[in-house]
Predicted model as a PDB file, atoms N, CA, C, CB and O in Angstrom, pLDDT in the B-factor column:
MODEL        1                                                                  
ATOM      1  N   UNK A   1      12.303  -1.233  -1.203  1.00 82.00           N  
ATOM      2  CA  UNK A   1      13.310  -0.266  -0.883  1.00 82.00           C  
ATOM      3  C   UNK A   1      14.670  -0.937  -1.067  1.00 82.00           C  
ATOM      4  CB  UNK A   1      13.125   0.285   0.557  1.00 82.00           C  
ATOM      5  O   UNK A   1      14.867  -2.096  -0.699  1.00 82.00           O  
ATOM      6  N   UNK A   2      15.579  -0.195  -1.632  1.00 83.00           N  
ATOM      7  CA  UNK A   2      16.885  -0.689  -1.818  1.00 83.00           C  
ATOM      8  C   UNK A   2      17.803  -0.478  -0.625  1.00 83.00           C  
ATOM      9  CB  UNK A   2      17.451  -0.076  -2.992  1.00 83.00           C  
ATOM     10  O   UNK A   2      17.561   0.395   0.208  1.00 83.00           O  
ATOM     11  N   UNK A   3      18.834  -1.263  -0.549  1.00 82.00           N  
ATOM     12  CA  UNK A   3      19.807  -1.092   0.565  1.00 82.00           C  
ATOM     13  C   UNK A   3      20.419   0.252   0.514  1.00 82.00           C  
ATOM     14  CB  UNK A   3      20.906  -2.146   0.523  1.00 82.00           C  
ATOM     15  O   UNK A   3      20.653   0.744  -0.589  1.00 82.00           O  
ATOM     16  N   UNK A   4      20.698   0.884   1.583  1.00 91.00           N  
ATOM     17  CA  UNK A   4      20.421   0.554   3.013  1.00 91.00           C  
ATOM     18  C   UNK A   4      19.171   1.239   3.537  1.00 91.00           C  
ATOM     19  CB  UNK A   4      21.612   0.953   3.893  1.00 91.00           C  
ATOM     20  O   UNK A   4      19.154   1.700   4.678  1.00 91.00           O  
ATOM     21  N   UNK A   5      18.139   1.314   2.735  1.00 90.00           N  
ATOM     22  CA  UNK A   5      16.876   2.080   3.097  1.00 90.00           C  
ATOM     23  C   UNK A   5      16.260   1.475   4.401  1.00 90.00           C  
ATOM     24  CB  UNK A   5      15.781   2.013   1.876  1.00 90.00           C  
ATOM     25  O   UNK A   5      15.863   2.222   5.296  1.00 90.00           O  
ATOM     26  N   UNK A   6      16.189   0.190   4.492  1.00 91.00           N  
ATOM     27  CA  UNK A   6      15.605  -0.388   5.688  1.00 91.00           C  
ATOM     28  C   UNK A   6      16.254   0.153   7.004  1.00 91.00           C  
ATOM     29  CB  UNK A   6      15.742  -1.909   5.620  1.00 91.00           C  
ATOM     30  O   UNK A   6      15.593   0.561   7.959  1.00 91.00           O  
ATOM     31  N   UNK A   7      17.567   0.113   6.954  1.00 93.00           N  
ATOM     32  CA  UNK A   7      18.268   0.591   8.176  1.00 93.00           C  
ATOM     33  C   UNK A   7      18.109   2.085   8.395  1.00 93.00           C  
ATOM     34  CB  UNK A   7      19.755   0.259   8.097  1.00 93.00           C  
ATOM     35  O   UNK A   7      18.052   2.554   9.532  1.00 93.00           O  
ATOM     36  N   UNK A   8      18.037   2.830   7.293  1.00 95.00           N  
ATOM     37  CA  UNK A   8      17.863   4.275   7.454  1.00 95.00           C  
ATOM     38  C   UNK A   8      16.490   4.591   8.029  1.00 95.00           C  
ATOM     39  CB  UNK A   8      18.053   4.997   6.111  1.00 95.00           C  
ATOM     40  O   UNK A   8      16.365   5.480   8.871  1.00 95.00           O  
ATOM     41  N   UNK A   9      15.446   3.870   7.583  1.00 95.00           N  
ATOM     42  CA  UNK A   9      14.132   4.084   8.129  1.00 95.00           C  
ATOM     43  C   UNK A   9      14.082   3.642   9.554  1.00 95.00           C  
ATOM     44  CB  UNK A   9      13.095   3.369   7.325  1.00 95.00           C  
ATOM     45  O   UNK A   9      13.494   4.335  10.384  1.00 95.00           O  
ATOM     46  N   UNK A  10      14.668   2.523   9.878  1.00 95.00           N  
ATOM     47  CA  UNK A  10      14.719   2.006  11.255  1.00 95.00           C  
ATOM     48  C   UNK A  10      15.405   2.983  12.168  1.00 95.00           C  
ATOM     49  CB  UNK A  10      15.436   0.660  11.307  1.00 95.00           C  
ATOM     50  O   UNK A  10      14.977   3.126  13.313  1.00 95.00           O  
ATOM     51  N   UNK A  11      16.440   3.663  11.739  1.00 96.00           N  
ATOM     52  CA  UNK A  11      17.201   4.577  12.562  1.00 96.00           C  
ATOM     53  C   UNK A  11      16.625   5.966  12.561  1.00 96.00           C  
ATOM     54  CB  UNK A  11      18.611   4.621  12.107  1.00 96.00           C  
ATOM     55  O   UNK A  11      17.094   6.811  13.323  1.00 96.00           O  
ATOM     56  N   UNK A  12      15.601   6.256  11.721  1.00 97.00           N  
ATOM     57  CA  UNK A  12      15.064   7.570  11.630  1.00 97.00           C  
ATOM     58  C   UNK A  12      14.059   7.874  12.701  1.00 97.00           C  
ATOM     59  CB  UNK A  12      14.465   7.763  10.324  1.00 97.00           C  
ATOM     60  O   UNK A  12      13.729   7.011  13.515  1.00 97.00           O  
ATOM     61  N   UNK A  13      13.568   9.091  12.713  1.00 97.00           N  
ATOM     62  CA  UNK A  13      12.513   9.548  13.665  1.00 97.00           C  
ATOM     63  C   UNK A  13      11.134   9.121  13.246  1.00 97.00           C  
ATOM     64  CB  UNK A  13      12.534  11.061  13.802  1.00 97.00           C  
ATOM     65  O   UNK A  13      10.179   9.342  13.991  1.00 97.00           O  
ATOM     66  N   UNK A  14      10.989   8.523  12.093  1.00 96.00           N  
ATOM     67  CA  UNK A  14       9.675   8.100  11.622  1.00 96.00           C  
ATOM     68  C   UNK A  14       9.073   7.078  12.606  1.00 96.00           C  
ATOM     69  CB  UNK A  14       9.778   7.494  10.189  1.00 96.00           C  
ATOM     70  O   UNK A  14       9.755   6.226  13.175  1.00 96.00           O  
ATOM     71  N   UNK A  15       7.772   7.224  12.760  1.00 96.00           N  
ATOM     72  CA  UNK A  15       7.081   6.241  13.590  1.00 96.00           C  
ATOM     73  C   UNK A  15       6.658   5.030  12.748  1.00 96.00           C  
ATOM     74  CB  UNK A  15       5.850   6.882  14.271  1.00 96.00           C  
ATOM     75  O   UNK A  15       6.691   3.878  13.180  1.00 96.00           O  
ATOM     76  N   UNK A  16       6.266   5.367  11.539  1.00 96.00           N  
ATOM     77  CA  UNK A  16       5.769   4.276  10.618  1.00 96.00           C  
ATOM     78  C   UNK A  16       5.858   4.763   9.210  1.00 96.00           C  
ATOM     79  CB  UNK A  16       4.282   3.849  10.941  1.00 96.00           C  
ATOM     80  O   UNK A  16       5.654   5.947   8.941  1.00 96.00           O  
ATOM     81  N   UNK A  17       6.159   3.869   8.304  1.00 94.00           N  
ATOM     82  CA  UNK A  17       6.127   4.109   6.856  1.00 94.00           C  
ATOM     83  C   UNK A  17       5.152   3.123   6.236  1.00 94.00           C  
ATOM     84  CB  UNK A  17       7.554   3.969   6.213  1.00 94.00           C  
ATOM     85  O   UNK A  17       5.273   1.917   6.451  1.00 94.00           O  
ATOM     86  N   UNK A  18       4.198   3.613   5.479  1.00 94.00           N  
ATOM     87  CA  UNK A  18       3.187   2.742   4.910  1.00 94.00           C  
ATOM     88  C   UNK A  18       3.143   2.871   3.378  1.00 94.00           C  
ATOM     89  CB  UNK A  18       1.817   3.064   5.514  1.00 94.00           C  
ATOM     90  O   UNK A  18       3.132   3.958   2.800  1.00 94.00           O  
ATOM     91  N   UNK A  19       3.119   1.663   2.764  1.00 91.00           N  
ATOM     92  CA  UNK A  19       2.973   1.629   1.302  1.00 91.00           C  
ATOM     93  C   UNK A  19       2.239   0.377   0.927  1.00 91.00           C  
ATOM     94  CB  UNK A  19       4.346   1.693   0.583  1.00 91.00           C  
ATOM     95  O   UNK A  19       1.993  -0.487   1.769  1.00 91.00           O  
ATOM     96  N   UNK A  20       1.883   0.271  -0.344  1.00 93.00           N  
ATOM     97  CA  UNK A  20       1.067  -0.889  -0.782  1.00 93.00           C  
ATOM     98  C   UNK A  20       1.926  -2.021  -1.241  1.00 93.00           C  
ATOM     99  CB  UNK A  20       0.117  -0.498  -1.903  1.00 93.00           C  
ATOM    100  O   UNK A  20       3.126  -1.880  -1.479  1.00 93.00           O  
ATOM    101  N   UNK A  21       1.266  -3.166  -1.359  1.00 92.00           N  
ATOM    102  CA  UNK A  21       1.953  -4.367  -1.833  1.00 92.00           C  
ATOM    103  C   UNK A  21       1.975  -4.503  -3.381  1.00 92.00           C  
ATOM    104  CB  UNK A  21       1.285  -5.590  -1.225  1.00 92.00           C  
ATOM    105  O   UNK A  21       2.222  -5.576  -3.931  1.00 92.00           O  
ATOM    106  N   UNK A  22       1.718  -3.418  -4.013  1.00 89.00           N  
ATOM    107  CA  UNK A  22       1.818  -3.426  -5.482  1.00 89.00           C  
ATOM    108  C   UNK A  22       3.258  -3.589  -5.967  1.00 89.00           C  
ATOM    109  CB  UNK A  22       1.233  -2.138  -6.052  1.00 89.00           C  
ATOM    110  O   UNK A  22       3.501  -3.932  -7.124  1.00 89.00           O  
ATOM    111  N   UNK A  23       4.171  -3.347  -5.097  1.00 86.00           N  
ATOM    112  CA  UNK A  23       5.606  -3.583  -5.359  1.00 86.00           C  
ATOM    113  C   UNK A  23       6.099  -4.525  -4.239  1.00 86.00           C  
ATOM    114  CB  UNK A  23       6.453  -2.196  -5.393  1.00 86.00           C  
ATOM    115  O   UNK A  23       5.821  -4.263  -3.068  1.00 86.00           O  
ATOM    116  N   UNK A  24       6.805  -5.587  -4.561  1.00 87.00           N  
ATOM    117  CA  UNK A  24       7.243  -6.507  -3.524  1.00 87.00           C  
ATOM    118  C   UNK A  24       8.188  -5.844  -2.546  1.00 87.00           C  
ATOM    119  CB  UNK A  24       7.905  -7.710  -4.141  1.00 87.00           C  
ATOM    120  O   UNK A  24       9.059  -5.067  -2.936  1.00 87.00           O  
ATOM    121  N   UNK A  25       8.013  -6.156  -1.268  1.00 88.00           N  
ATOM    122  CA  UNK A  25       8.963  -5.726  -0.166  1.00 88.00           C  
ATOM    123  C   UNK A  25       9.339  -6.879   0.650  1.00 88.00           C  
ATOM    124  CB  UNK A  25       8.354  -4.647   0.751  1.00 88.00           C  
ATOM    125  O   UNK A  25       8.487  -7.559   1.221  1.00 88.00           O  
ATOM    126  N   UNK A  26      10.641  -7.126   0.722  1.00 87.00           N  
ATOM    127  CA  UNK A  26      11.098  -8.252   1.459  1.00 87.00           C  
ATOM    128  C   UNK A  26      11.982  -7.863   2.648  1.00 87.00           C  
ATOM    129  CB  UNK A  26      11.827  -9.165   0.550  1.00 87.00           C  
ATOM    130  O   UNK A  26      12.724  -8.671   3.208  1.00 87.00           O  
ATOM    131  N   UNK A  27      11.865  -6.633   2.984  1.00 87.00           N  
ATOM    132  CA  UNK A  27      12.683  -6.161   4.092  1.00 87.00           C  
ATOM    133  C   UNK A  27      12.203  -6.604   5.438  1.00 87.00           C  
ATOM    134  CB  UNK A  27      12.751  -4.701   4.074  1.00 87.00           C  
ATOM    135  O   UNK A  27      11.206  -7.318   5.541  1.00 87.00           O  
ATOM    136  N   UNK A  28      12.882  -6.202   6.458  1.00 87.00           N  
ATOM    137  CA  UNK A  28      12.495  -6.621   7.846  1.00 87.00           C  
ATOM    138  C   UNK A  28      12.369  -5.414   8.777  1.00 87.00           C  
ATOM    139  CB  UNK A  28      13.548  -7.620   8.435  1.00 87.00           C  
ATOM    140  O   UNK A  28      12.397  -5.594   9.995  1.00 87.00           O  
ATOM    141  N   UNK A  29      12.236  -4.241   8.277  1.00 91.00           N  
ATOM    142  CA  UNK A  29      12.140  -3.044   9.109  1.00 91.00           C  
ATOM    143  C   UNK A  29      10.781  -3.040   9.873  1.00 91.00           C  
ATOM    144  CB  UNK A  29      12.288  -1.751   8.220  1.00 91.00           C  
ATOM    145  O   UNK A  29       9.708  -3.122   9.276  1.00 91.00           O  
ATOM    146  N   UNK A  30      10.882  -2.947  11.157  1.00 93.00           N  
ATOM    147  CA  UNK A  30       9.645  -2.965  12.008  1.00 93.00           C  
ATOM    148  C   UNK A  30       8.775  -1.711  11.850  1.00 93.00           C  
ATOM    149  CB  UNK A  30      10.032  -3.109  13.490  1.00 93.00           C  
ATOM    150  O   UNK A  30       7.623  -1.717  12.284  1.00 93.00           O  
ATOM    151  N   UNK A  31       9.299  -0.629  11.236  1.00 95.00           N  
ATOM    152  CA  UNK A  31       8.559   0.552  11.061  1.00 95.00           C  
ATOM    153  C   UNK A  31       7.771   0.592   9.771  1.00 95.00           C  
ATOM    154  CB  UNK A  31       9.447   1.678  11.135  1.00 95.00           C  
ATOM    155  O   UNK A  31       7.000   1.518   9.523  1.00 95.00           O  
ATOM    156  N   UNK A  32       7.980  -0.446   8.935  1.00 94.00           N  
ATOM    157  CA  UNK A  32       7.327  -0.505   7.598  1.00 94.00           C  
ATOM    158  C   UNK A  32       6.062  -1.305   7.720  1.00 94.00           C  
ATOM    159  CB  UNK A  32       8.268  -1.137   6.511  1.00 94.00           C  
ATOM    160  O   UNK A  32       6.079  -2.423   8.237  1.00 94.00           O  
ATOM    161  N   UNK A  33       4.959  -0.750   7.251  1.00 94.00           N  
ATOM    162  CA  UNK A  33       3.688  -1.448   7.192  1.00 94.00           C  
ATOM    163  C   UNK A  33       3.262  -1.466   5.734  1.00 94.00           C  
ATOM    164  CB  UNK A  33       2.604  -0.771   8.108  1.00 94.00           C  
ATOM    165  O   UNK A  33       3.267  -0.436   5.060  1.00 94.00           O  
ATOM    166  N   UNK A  34       2.883  -2.677   5.246  1.00 93.00           N  
ATOM    167  CA  UNK A  34       2.508  -2.839   3.893  1.00 93.00           C  
ATOM    168  C   UNK A  34       1.057  -3.174   3.793  1.00 93.00           C  
ATOM    169  CB  UNK A  34       3.332  -3.872   3.243  1.00 93.00           C  
ATOM    170  O   UNK A  34       0.625  -4.158   4.394  1.00 93.00           O  
ATOM    171  N   UNK A  35       0.270  -2.409   3.062  1.00 93.00           N  
ATOM    172  CA  UNK A  35      -1.171  -2.631   2.904  1.00 93.00           C  
ATOM    173  C   UNK A  35      -1.460  -3.365   1.583  1.00 93.00           C  
ATOM    174  CB  UNK A  35      -1.936  -1.279   2.950  1.00 93.00           C  
ATOM    175  O   UNK A  35      -0.811  -3.126   0.564  1.00 93.00           O  
ATOM    176  N   UNK A  36      -2.439  -4.251   1.632  1.00 94.00           N  
ATOM    177  CA  UNK A  36      -2.808  -4.981   0.410  1.00 94.00           C  
ATOM    178  C   UNK A  36      -3.791  -4.156  -0.437  1.00 94.00           C  
ATOM    179  CB  UNK A  36      -3.436  -6.360   0.769  1.00 94.00           C  
ATOM    180  O   UNK A  36      -4.679  -3.486   0.090  1.00 94.00           O  
ATOM    181  N   UNK A  37      -3.614  -4.221  -1.700  1.00 92.00           N  
ATOM    182  CA  UNK A  37      -4.522  -3.496  -2.689  1.00 92.00           C  
ATOM    183  C   UNK A  37      -5.459  -4.497  -3.313  1.00 92.00           C  
ATOM    184  CB  UNK A  37      -3.691  -2.754  -3.839  1.00 92.00           C  
ATOM    185  O   UNK A  37      -6.255  -4.093  -4.161  1.00 92.00           O  
ATOM    186  N   UNK A  38      -5.435  -5.814  -2.954  1.00 94.00           N  
ATOM    187  CA  UNK A  38      -6.226  -6.838  -3.619  1.00 94.00           C  
ATOM    188  C   UNK A  38      -7.707  -6.559  -3.608  1.00 94.00           C  
ATOM    189  CB  UNK A  38      -5.976  -8.148  -2.990  1.00 94.00           C  
ATOM    190  O   UNK A  38      -8.352  -6.709  -4.646  1.00 94.00           O  
ATOM    191  N   UNK A  39      -8.281  -6.162  -2.490  1.00 92.00           N  
ATOM    192  CA  UNK A  39      -9.740  -5.898  -2.414  1.00 92.00           C  
ATOM    193  C   UNK A  39     -10.108  -4.670  -3.239  1.00 92.00           C  
ATOM    194  CB  UNK A  39     -10.189  -5.693  -0.938  1.00 92.00           C  
ATOM    195  O   UNK A  39     -11.179  -4.645  -3.846  1.00 92.00           O  
ATOM    196  N   UNK A  40      -9.262  -3.667  -3.278  1.00 90.00           N  
ATOM    197  CA  UNK A  40      -9.584  -2.504  -4.084  1.00 90.00           C  
ATOM    198  C   UNK A  40      -9.526  -2.836  -5.581  1.00 90.00           C  
ATOM    199  CB  UNK A  40      -8.629  -1.355  -3.754  1.00 90.00           C  
ATOM    200  O   UNK A  40     -10.380  -2.395  -6.350  1.00 90.00           O  
ATOM    201  N   UNK A  41      -8.517  -3.612  -5.990  1.00 92.00           N  
ATOM    202  CA  UNK A  41      -8.472  -4.052  -7.356  1.00 92.00           C  
ATOM    203  C   UNK A  41      -9.665  -4.892  -7.771  1.00 92.00           C  
ATOM    204  CB  UNK A  41      -7.238  -4.810  -7.581  1.00 92.00           C  
ATOM    205  O   UNK A  41     -10.205  -4.736  -8.866  1.00 92.00           O  
ATOM    206  N   UNK A  42     -10.068  -5.785  -6.878  1.00 95.00           N  
ATOM    207  CA  UNK A  42     -11.249  -6.628  -7.155  1.00 95.00           C  
ATOM    208  C   UNK A  42     -12.495  -5.800  -7.288  1.00 95.00           C  
ATOM    209  CB  UNK A  42     -11.445  -7.663  -6.059  1.00 95.00           C  
ATOM    210  O   UNK A  42     -13.297  -5.995  -8.202  1.00 95.00           O  
ATOM    211  N   UNK A  43     -12.658  -4.843  -6.340  1.00 93.00           N  
ATOM    212  CA  UNK A  43     -13.880  -3.989  -6.416  1.00 93.00           C  
ATOM    213  C   UNK A  43     -13.850  -3.095  -7.668  1.00 93.00           C  
ATOM    214  CB  UNK A  43     -14.006  -3.094  -5.132  1.00 93.00           C  
ATOM    215  O   UNK A  43     -14.896  -2.808  -8.250  1.00 93.00           O  
ATOM    216  N   UNK A  44     -12.716  -2.682  -8.055  1.00 94.00           N  
ATOM    217  CA  UNK A  44     -12.570  -1.838  -9.277  1.00 94.00           C  
ATOM    218  C   UNK A  44     -13.048  -2.662 -10.499  1.00 94.00           C  
ATOM    219  CB  UNK A  44     -11.042  -1.357  -9.475  1.00 94.00           C  
ATOM    220  O   UNK A  44     -13.817  -2.179 -11.331  1.00 94.00           O  
ATOM    221  N   UNK A  45     -12.582  -3.878 -10.572  1.00 95.00           N  
ATOM    222  CA  UNK A  45     -12.934  -4.771 -11.699  1.00 95.00           C  
ATOM    223  C   UNK A  45     -14.436  -5.041 -11.676  1.00 95.00           C  
ATOM    224  CB  UNK A  45     -12.134  -6.122 -11.625  1.00 95.00           C  
ATOM    225  O   UNK A  45     -15.103  -4.974 -12.708  1.00 95.00           O  
ATOM    226  N   UNK A  46     -14.978  -5.355 -10.450  1.00 95.00           N  
ATOM    227  CA  UNK A  46     -16.420  -5.578 -10.345  1.00 95.00           C  
ATOM    228  C   UNK A  46     -17.235  -4.386 -10.793  1.00 95.00           C  
ATOM    229  CB  UNK A  46     -16.784  -5.922  -8.935  1.00 95.00           C  
ATOM    230  O   UNK A  46     -18.217  -4.539 -11.520  1.00 95.00           O  
ATOM    231  N   UNK A  47     -16.825  -3.157 -10.354  1.00 94.00           N  
ATOM    232  CA  UNK A  47     -17.535  -1.962 -10.761  1.00 94.00           C  
ATOM    233  C   UNK A  47     -17.415  -1.719 -12.262  1.00 94.00           C  
ATOM    234  CB  UNK A  47     -17.015  -0.766  -9.997  1.00 94.00           C  
ATOM    235  O   UNK A  47     -18.388  -1.294 -12.885  1.00 94.00           O  
ATOM    236  N   UNK A  48     -16.306  -1.963 -12.833  1.00 94.00           N  
ATOM    237  CA  UNK A  48     -16.128  -1.784 -14.254  1.00 94.00           C  
ATOM    238  C   UNK A  48     -16.986  -2.724 -15.012  1.00 94.00           C  
ATOM    239  CB  UNK A  48     -14.705  -1.962 -14.644  1.00 94.00           C  
ATOM    240  O   UNK A  48     -17.588  -2.305 -16.001  1.00 94.00           O  
ATOM    241  N   UNK A  49     -17.094  -3.947 -14.640  1.00 96.00           N  
ATOM    242  CA  UNK A  49     -17.900  -4.984 -15.334  1.00 96.00           C  
ATOM    243  C   UNK A  49     -19.396  -4.606 -15.205  1.00 96.00           C  
ATOM    244  CB  UNK A  49     -17.624  -6.444 -14.717  1.00 96.00           C  
ATOM    245  O   UNK A  49     -20.151  -4.736 -16.168  1.00 96.00           O  
ATOM    246  N   UNK A  50     -19.816  -4.140 -14.016  1.00 95.00           N  
ATOM    247  CA  UNK A  50     -21.252  -3.771 -13.853  1.00 95.00           C  
ATOM    248  C   UNK A  50     -21.554  -2.312 -14.207  1.00 95.00           C  
ATOM    249  CB  UNK A  50     -21.691  -4.026 -12.413  1.00 95.00           C  
ATOM    250  O   UNK A  50     -22.662  -1.817 -13.999  1.00 95.00           O  
ATOM    251  N   UNK A  51     -20.541  -1.646 -14.743  1.00 94.00           N  
ATOM    252  CA  UNK A  51     -20.682  -0.255 -15.155  1.00 94.00           C  
ATOM    253  C   UNK A  51     -21.198   0.646 -14.012  1.00 94.00           C  
ATOM    254  CB  UNK A  51     -21.626  -0.170 -16.352  1.00 94.00           C  
ATOM    255  O   UNK A  51     -22.127   1.437 -14.177  1.00 94.00           O  
ATOM    256  N   UNK A  52     -20.562   0.487 -12.880  1.00 91.00           N  
ATOM    257  CA  UNK A  52     -20.883   1.257 -11.687  1.00 91.00           C  
ATOM    258  C   UNK A  52     -19.792   2.289 -11.491  1.00 91.00           C  
ATOM    259  CB  UNK A  52     -21.026   0.343 -10.433  1.00 91.00           C  
ATOM    260  O   UNK A  52     -18.663   2.046 -11.919  1.00 91.00           O  
ATOM    261  N   UNK A  53     -20.052   3.390 -10.888  1.00 90.00           N  
ATOM    262  CA  UNK A  53     -19.093   4.476 -10.652  1.00 90.00           C  
ATOM    263  C   UNK A  53     -17.888   4.010  -9.897  1.00 90.00           C  
ATOM    264  CB  UNK A  53     -19.741   5.601  -9.903  1.00 90.00           C  
ATOM    265  O   UNK A  53     -18.013   3.260  -8.929  1.00 90.00           O  
ATOM    266  N   UNK A  54     -16.688   4.447 -10.328  1.00 90.00           N  
ATOM    267  CA  UNK A  54     -15.442   4.121  -9.629  1.00 90.00           C  
ATOM    268  C   UNK A  54     -15.096   5.206  -8.640  1.00 90.00           C  
ATOM    269  CB  UNK A  54     -14.291   3.927 -10.621  1.00 90.00           C  
ATOM    270  O   UNK A  54     -14.285   4.970  -7.745  1.00 90.00           O  
ATOM    271  N   UNK A  55     -15.668   6.372  -8.760  1.00 89.00           N  
ATOM    272  CA  UNK A  55     -15.275   7.535  -7.951  1.00 89.00           C  
ATOM    273  C   UNK A  55     -15.438   7.285  -6.432  1.00 89.00           C  
ATOM    274  CB  UNK A  55     -16.110   8.756  -8.366  1.00 89.00           C  
ATOM    275  O   UNK A  55     -14.687   7.845  -5.634  1.00 89.00           O  
ATOM    276  N   UNK A  56     -16.378   6.479  -6.050  1.00 84.00           N  
ATOM    277  CA  UNK A  56     -16.644   6.165  -4.666  1.00 84.00           C  
ATOM    278  C   UNK A  56     -15.461   5.408  -3.996  1.00 84.00           C  
ATOM    279  CB  UNK A  56     -17.923   5.339  -4.576  1.00 84.00           C  
ATOM    280  O   UNK A  56     -15.293   5.455  -2.777  1.00 84.00           O  
ATOM    281  N   UNK A  57     -14.654   4.714  -4.825  1.00 84.00           N  
ATOM    282  CA  UNK A  57     -13.511   3.993  -4.268  1.00 84.00           C  
ATOM    283  C   UNK A  57     -12.408   4.957  -3.787  1.00 84.00           C  
ATOM    284  CB  UNK A  57     -12.943   3.025  -5.318  1.00 84.00           C  
ATOM    285  O   UNK A  57     -11.545   4.581  -2.994  1.00 84.00           O  
ATOM    286  N   UNK A  58     -12.455   6.167  -4.266  1.00 82.00           N  
ATOM    287  CA  UNK A  58     -11.354   7.051  -3.952  1.00 82.00           C  
ATOM    288  C   UNK A  58     -11.729   8.231  -3.036  1.00 82.00           C  
ATOM    289  CB  UNK A  58     -10.781   7.572  -5.220  1.00 82.00           C  
ATOM    290  O   UNK A  58     -11.004   9.220  -2.939  1.00 82.00           O  
ATOM    291  N   UNK A  59     -12.892   8.091  -2.366  1.00 78.00           N  
ATOM    292  CA  UNK A  59     -13.320   9.083  -1.423  1.00 78.00           C  
ATOM    293  C   UNK A  59     -12.850   8.652  -0.031  1.00 78.00           C  
ATOM    294  CB  UNK A  59     -14.859   9.275  -1.476  1.00 78.00           C  
ATOM    295  O   UNK A  59     -13.158   7.549   0.421  1.00 78.00           O  
ATOM    296  N   UNK A  60     -12.110   9.521   0.636  1.00 77.00           N  
ATOM    297  CA  UNK A  60     -11.586   9.257   1.953  1.00 77.00           C  
ATOM    298  C   UNK A  60     -12.670   9.586   2.960  1.00 77.00           C  
ATOM    299  CB  UNK A  60     -10.295  10.069   2.222  1.00 77.00           C  
ATOM    300  O   UNK A  60     -13.199  10.698   2.933  1.00 77.00           O  
ATOM    301  N   UNK A  61     -13.026   8.664   3.852  1.00 70.00           N  
ATOM    302  CA  UNK A  61     -14.087   8.856   4.834  1.00 70.00           C  
ATOM    303  C   UNK A  61     -13.480   9.071   6.172  1.00 70.00           C  
ATOM    304  CB  UNK A  61     -15.044   7.674   4.868  1.00 70.00           C  
ATOM    305  O   UNK A  61     -14.200   9.255   7.154  1.00 70.00           O  
TER     306      UNK A  61                                                      
ENDMDL                                                                          
END                                                                             
């Protein structure tokens, strides 16, 4: 997020903002939570190599 986005999010009514670590984030906003995509990428590669279906990765349970 570019300046002054951190401060705007912090001052907003948002409880939490969540995004992935596919784009670097070096801010310090306490309302921002960054999730890793490493395990999903690794599983996608494994399934591709073993020719297993990828659709199961995208089903929300």
